[in-house]
C-alpha positions in Angstrom: -117.7 -166.9 -30.6 -119.2 -170.1 -31.9 -119.9 -172.0 -28.8 -121.6 -174.8 -30.5 -118.4 -175.8 -32.6 -116.3 -178.9 -32.1 -113.3 -176.5 -31.7 -114.9 -174.7 -28.8 -115.9 -178.1 -27.1 -112.2 -179.0 -27.2 -111.3 -175.9 -25.5 -113.9 -176.5 -22.8 -112.5 -180.0 -22.3 -108.9 -178.7 -21.9 -107.7 -178.7 -18.3 -107.0 -175.0 -17.2 -105.8 -172.9 -14.5 -107.2 -169.4 -13.8 -104.7 -166.9 -12.4 -106.6 -163.7 -12.7 -110.3 -164.0 -11.6 -111.9 -161.5 -9.1 -114.2 -163.5 -6.9 -117.3 -161.4 -7.0 -116.9 -161.1 -10.8 -117.0 -165.0 -11.0 -120.4 -165.5 -9.3 -123.3 -166.4 -11.6 -125.8 -163.6 -12.1 -128.7 -165.7 -10.8 -126.8 -166.4 -7.5 -126.1 -162.8 -7.1 -129.8 -161.9 -7.5 -130.6 -164.7 -5.1 -128.3 -163.5 -2.4 -129.4 -159.8 -2.8 -133.0 -160.8 -2.4 -132.3 -163.2 0.5 -130.3 -160.6 2.5 -132.5 -157.6 1.5 -129.5 -155.8 0.1 -130.4 -152.1 -0.6 -129.8 -151.4 -4.3 -128.7 -147.9 -5.4 -131.7 -146.1 -6.8 -130.1 -145.6 -10.4 -129.1 -149.2 -10.5 -131.0 -151.6 -12.8 -130.6 -155.0 -11.1 -131.6 -157.0 -14.2 -129.4 -155.0 -16.5 -126.5 -153.5 -14.7 -125.0 -156.7 -13.0 -123.1 -157.5 -16.3 -121.1 -155.7 -18.9 -122.0 -157.5 -22.2 -120.8 -154.6 -24.5 -117.8 -152.4 -24.7 -118.1 -149.2 -22.5 -116.3 -145.9 -22.6 -114.2 -146.1 -19.4 -113.2 -148.1 -16.4 -115.8 -146.0 -14.4 -118.5 -147.3 -16.5 -117.0 -150.9 -16.4 -117.1 -150.8 -12.6 -120.8 -150.2 -12.4 -121.8 -153.8 -11.4 -119.6 -153.4 -8.3 -122.0 -150.7 -7.0 -124.0 -154.0 -6.0 -121.2 -156.7 -6.0 -119.4 -154.8 -3.3 -122.4 -155.0 -1.0 -121.9 -158.8 -0.6 -121.1 -161.0 1.3 -123.7 -160.3 4.2 -122.4 -162.8 6.7 -120.1 -165.8 6.7 -122.7 -168.3 5.1 -123.2 -165.8 2.4 -119.6 -165.8 1.6 -119.5 -169.6 1.6 -122.2 -169.5 -0.9 -120.6 -167.0 -3.2 -117.3 -169.0 -3.2 -119.2 -172.1 -3.9 -121.0 -170.7 -6.7 -117.9 -169.3 -8.3 -115.9 -172.6 -7.9 -118.7 -174.6 -9.3 -118.9 -172.4 -12.3 -115.0 -172.6 -12.9 -115.1 -176.3 -12.5 -117.8 -176.7 -15.3 -115.1 -175.1 -17.5 -112.4 -177.7 -16.6 -110.6 -175.3 -14.5 -108.7 -177.4 -11.8 -106.7 -174.6 -10.1 -107.7 -170.8 -9.4 -106.2 -167.9 -7.7 -109.2 -165.7 -6.7 -108.7 -162.1 -6.0 -110.6 -160.4 -3.3 -110.3 -157.5 -0.9 -110.9 -158.5 2.7 -111.6 -154.9 3.7 -114.8 -155.0 2.0 -115.8 -158.1 4.1 -114.6 -156.1 7.2 -116.8 -153.2 6.5 -120.0 -155.0 5.6 -119.8 -157.4 8.6 -118.0 -155.2 11.2 -115.2 -157.8 11.6 -111.5 -157.7 11.8 -109.1 -158.2 8.8 -107.9 -161.3 10.4 -111.4 -162.7 10.7 -112.2 -161.9 7.3 -109.2 -163.9 6.2 -110.4 -166.7 8.3 -113.8 -166.7 6.5 -112.3 -166.5 3.0 -109.8 -169.4 3.8 -112.6 -171.6 5.2 -114.9 -170.9 2.2 -112.0 -171.7 -0.3 -111.1 -174.9 1.6 -114.6 -176.2 1.6 -115.2 -175.4 -2.1 -111.9 -176.9 -3.1 -112.8 -180.2 -1.5 -116.3 -180.2 -2.9 -115.4 -179.7 -6.5 -111.8 -180.8 -6.8 -110.7 -177.4 -7.7 -107.6 -176.1 -5.9 -108.6 -172.7 -4.8 -106.2 -170.1 -3.6 -106.4 -166.4 -2.7 -104.6 -163.4 -3.9 -105.6 -160.4 -1.5 -106.1 -157.2 -3.2 -105.3 -153.6 -2.3 -107.5 -151.2 -4.1 -106.5 -147.9 -5.5 -109.9 -146.7 -4.7 -110.1 -145.2 -1.1 -106.4 -146.6 -0.6 -105.3 -146.7 3.1 -101.5 -147.3 3.7 -102.1 -148.1 7.4 -104.8 -150.8 6.6 -102.4 -152.3 4.1 -100.0 -153.1 7.0 -102.8 -154.4 9.1 -103.5 -156.7 6.3 -99.8 -157.7 6.2 -99.9 -158.6 9.8 -103.2 -160.6 9.3 -101.6 -162.6 6.6 -98.8 -163.5 8.7 -101.0 -164.8 11.5 -103.6 -166.5 9.5 -102.0 -168.2 6.6 -100.9 -171.6 8.1 -102.9 -173.4 5.3 -100.9 -171.5 2.7 -104.2 -170.7 0.9 -103.2 -167.0 0.6 -100.5 -167.1 -2.1 -100.2 -163.5 -3.4 -101.0 -159.9 -3.1 -102.3 -157.5 -5.8 -103.0 -153.9 -6.4 -106.2 -153.4 -8.5 -108.5 -150.5 -9.5 -108.6 -147.6 -11.7 -105.0 -146.4 -12.4 -106.1 -142.8 -12.5 -106.6 -143.0 -8.7 -103.5 -141.7 -6.9 -101.8 -143.9 -4.3 -98.7 -143.2 -2.2 -95.5 -144.5 -3.8 -94.4 -145.9 -0.5 -96.9 -148.8 -0.8 -94.2 -150.5 -2.8 -92.6 -151.4 0.6 -95.7 -153.4 1.4 -95.3 -155.5 -1.7 -91.5 -156.1 -1.3 -92.0 -156.9 2.4 -95.0 -159.3 1.4 -92.7 -161.0 -1.0 -89.5 -161.2 1.2 -91.1 -161.9 4.6 -94.4 -163.7 3.8 -93.4 -165.5 0.6 -96.3 -163.9 -1.4 -96.3 -163.7 -5.2 -96.7 -160.2 -6.4 -99.1 -159.2 -9.3 -100.0 -155.6 -10.2 -102.7 -154.0 -12.3 -100.5 -151.9 -14.4 -100.7 -150.4 -17.9 -104.3 -151.5 -18.4 -105.4 -148.1 -19.8 -102.2 -146.6 -21.1 -100.1 -145.8 -17.9 -96.7 -147.1 -18.9 -95.0 -145.6 -15.8 -97.2 -147.9 -13.7 -95.5 -150.9 -15.4 -92.0 -149.6 -14.6 -93.1 -148.9 -10.9 -94.5 -152.3 -10.5 -91.3 -154.0 -11.7 -88.7 -151.7 -10.2 -90.3 -150.8 -6.9 -92.8 -153.6 -6.1 -90.8 -156.7 -7.7 -93.9 -157.9 -9.5 -93.8 -161.5 -10.5 -96.8 -160.9 -12.9 -98.6 -157.9 -14.4 -102.2 -157.7 -15.0 -103.1 -156.6 -18.4 -100.0 -154.4 -19.0 -101.3 -153.3 -22.4 -99.2 -150.3 -22.5 -96.0 -152.2 -22.7 -96.6 -153.1 -26.2 -95.9 -149.4 -27.0 -92.3 -149.4 -25.5 -89.4 -151.7 -26.6 -87.4 -151.0 -23.6 -90.2 -152.1 -21.4 -90.9 -155.2 -23.3 -87.1 -156.0 -22.9 -87.3 -155.5 -19.1 -90.3 -157.7 -18.7 -88.7 -160.5 -20.8 -85.3 -160.2 -18.9 -87.0 -160.5 -15.6 -89.4 -163.4 -16.8 -92.5 -161.5 -15.7 -95.7 -163.1 -16.8 -98.5 -161.0 -18.2 -102.0 -161.9 -17.4 -104.1 -161.4 -20.6 -107.8 -160.9 -20.6 -109.1 -160.3 -24.1 -112.7 -160.0 -23.3 -112.2 -157.7 -20.4 -109.9 -155.4 -22.5 -112.6 -155.2 -25.1 -115.4 -154.6 -22.7 -113.5 -151.8 -20.8 -112.7 -150.2 -24.1 -109.0 -150.3 -23.3 -108.7 -152.3 -26.8 -111.1 -151.0 -29.5 -110.7 -154.0 -31.8 -109.6 -157.6 -31.4 -107.1 -157.3 -34.1 -105.5 -154.4 -32.4 -104.8 -156.4 -29.0 -101.2 -156.1 -27.8 -101.1 -159.8 -27.3 -99.7 -160.1 -30.8 -96.9 -157.9 -29.9 -96.2 -159.9 -26.8 -96.1 -163.1 -28.8 -93.8 -161.6 -31.3 -91.4 -160.5 -28.5 -91.7 -163.9 -26.7 -93.2 -162.4 -23.7 -94.5 -165.1 -21.2 -98.3 -164.6 -20.8 -101.4 -166.6 -19.6 -105.0 -166.3 -20.8 -107.4 -165.2 -17.9 -111.1 -164.4 -17.5 -110.9 -161.5 -15.1 -114.6 -161.3 -14.4 -116.3 -164.1 -16.3 -119.8 -163.9 -15.1 -119.8 -160.0 -15.4 -118.8 -160.6 -18.9 -121.3 -163.5 -19.4 -118.3 -165.6 -20.6 -115.7 -168.1 -19.5 -111.9 -169.0 -19.8 -112.8 -171.1 -22.7 -114.3 -168.1 -24.4 -111.0 -166.4 -23.9 -109.3 -169.4 -25.6 -111.8 -169.2 -28.6 -111.2 -165.4 -29.0 -107.5 -165.9 -28.8 -107.6 -168.6 -31.4 -109.8 -166.4 -33.7 -107.1 -163.7 -33.4 -104.0 -165.7 -33.7 -104.9 -169.2 -35.1 -102.1 -170.4 -32.5 -103.6 -173.7 -31.4 -100.1 -174.8 -30.2 -100.1 -171.8 -27.7 -103.5 -172.9 -26.4 -102.4 -176.5 -26.1 -99.4 -175.5 -24.1 -101.3 -172.9 -21.9 -101.9 -175.2 -18.9 -98.2 -175.8 -18.4 -97.5 -172.0 -18.7 -100.3 -171.5 -16.1 -98.6 -173.9 -13.8 -95.3 -172.4 -14.2 -96.4 -168.9 -13.3 -99.0 -169.7 -10.6 -98.1 -168.7 -7.0 -98.9 -172.0 -5.5 -95.4 -173.5 -5.1 -97.0 -177.0 -5.1 -98.6 -176.4 -8.4 -95.5 -174.8 -10.3 -93.7 -176.7 -12.8 -90.5 -175.3 -11.6 -89.2 -172.2 -9.6 -88.4 -169.1 -11.5 -85.0 -167.4 -11.0 -85.5 -163.6 -11.2 -84.2 -160.3 -9.9 
């Protein structure tokens, strides 16, 4: 990517919204190093803190890709640490002309590290996001994530109750299911997503079909009533699935760099976004874990342009991002689905 080019500078200066960004993956490496040292975080013995916090080249599997989280998941240590993490992430996005972001984060991790309740962890997150929103002029909302790893159905309903009691500010705008799709979870979790949508007004986004599990896309649509799908690469292999996605006006969250780094896509020219464009499937470009990748949303724009030469789609991307975001106040208009 030719970051010194006039074209790239134009991408940096475009106003953007970020709809798929994991909070801990957005924090600059130097800030992570600072917090790890400050809070005397115990690094796993086989973890090289200088080398393993970032994935800068393609790896062979999601298991390898998740290596940075062996340390990233050890933060935050305390409320002030979380505030500093959010501040650093929002500052970095602001420098890339992002004015709206939906961070993904699991409050369960905050609970475990700090021995606090789910409700209190949401309080911490909401306060940190509100402070950084005001400081940098970036509207920062939250999508709370359930992880396939060590999934606990009972805790998911505890989260449901906590969202209901703690979301007066409307900072929490959606719920997500993330993690390695090879990890089994009970199918009845779909009721959590439907209830979150119907009773709490949450947007629903599901990591599905990232590494070839087409059945997870069907489940996310039919059972969870997903509004957006994260990655959904497997959909490109099934005409019927593409038709269902288009019929239901489901937006795909496309992260080119992430898909190359995980090895889900072997070469840029093979990326399914080409198929999605051909089938007029709505999609938004996203950065996923920009500071883990050593990249930015502007880099996604540049890579997309290198692949497609579709400057028109880049120029209209902000309006598409606004249309499919989960913050009703930022939407261009409401969608009619299902």
